[in-house]
N, C-alpha and C positions, 0 to 999 in steps of 0.2 A: 687911294690908300686903303689899307685894311688893317685894323687893330684887333688884337685878341687877348683874352685872359683865360686862365685855367686854374681850377682849384681841385684839390684831392681830399677826400674824407674816407674814413674806414668805419665799417660796421660789421659786427658779428651776427650771423644768422645761420639757421639750419634749413636744409631742403632735401627733398627726395624726388628724383626725376621719375615720372611715370614712363615706364618702358613698355614695349609691346607685350612682354610676358609677365608684367607685374610692376612693382614699384621697388626702386633700389632702396637700400637701407638709409634711414634718416641720418644725416651727417652735417657737421657744421663747417663754416669757413669764416675767415676774417677777410671779408670782401673789401677791396679798395676801389672806390669809384672816383673817376676823374672826369670833370666836365669842362668843355672848352666853348667859350662864346666868342663871337667876332662882331665887329661893327665897322661900317664904312666911315662913320663920323663919331667923334667923342661927345660925351654929354657935357653939361655945364660945369662939371668938376674936372673935365678933361680926362675922363675914364671911359672905358667900354661900359662898365657897370661897377659900382662900388663893390669891392671884394666881400665886405660884410653883408651886403644885400644878397649877393649870390650865395654866400655860405648859409644864410638863414633860409633861403628858398630851398636849397638842397637838403638842409636838415629837416625841414617840414616834410619832405618827401621820404627820406630814408629813416627818419625817427621811428615810425611804426615798424620798420624792418629790424631794428636793433634787438638782438637777443630773442628773436621770434623764429617760429617755424614758418617759412615763406609759403608752404603748402596750405597754411590756414588763413592766408591773407589774399583778398581779391586783388588782381584777377587770377592769381595762381591757384586759389582754392577750387574754383569751378571749371575754368576753361583753358588756362595757359600753363604749360609746363614750366616750372621755375628754373629753367636753365640760365646760365650766366648771360646768354644772349638776350633772353626775354626779360631778365631783370634789368639789364642795361637799357633795353627798349622802354620798359615801363617808367624808369627814372627819367629817361629822355623825353618821352611824350608828356609826362606831367610837368617837367621843367619848361618845355617848349610852350605848353598851353598857358603857363603862368608868366611868361616874359612880358606881355603887355601890361600886366598889373605892377611889374617891377619898375617900369619906366614908361611914362606916358608918350614919350617921343621915340619909343623903340622902333616902330615901323619906319618913321622918317629917317632915323639914323641907320637903318639896316641892321639892327641888333638881331642876332640869330644864334641858335645853338648849332655848333659845328659838329660836335662829336661827344659821345659818352663812352668811356672805357671802363670796364669792370674786370678787375683781377680777382679770380676765384682762389688761386693758389699761386705761389711763385712760378713764373713761366707760363701761366695759363690765363690768357687775356681775351675777353670778348669785347667787341665794339658795336656801337649802334650810331648810325649817321642818319639824320632826318633827310627826307627827299626834298 
């Protein structure tokens, strides 16, 4: 069997993509981020992961992005273009790295991040899936 959970949060932030001929004008979005986890076995509470635990973990990641200029936050400041795809990837990588700390039996249960979806504007969605 495979079980899954999904949560969605919204944060406002600004960014300006670095283009081949310069930088686009700084502009803001109300980003909507959705993360999906899966596990082959449930935990002691019979959940994939407590929703509140996942919400807190996601908030620790996106909190510094709230009402910020993403171009001023690493890794976007120095080396990564702050596209929706790369923001989704950054959120996903940080969340994935933190899963073992959220549940000591994560590995044994097969707890894993399935996907991060980031909506930049209505109808504009970027996804990141870990390998």
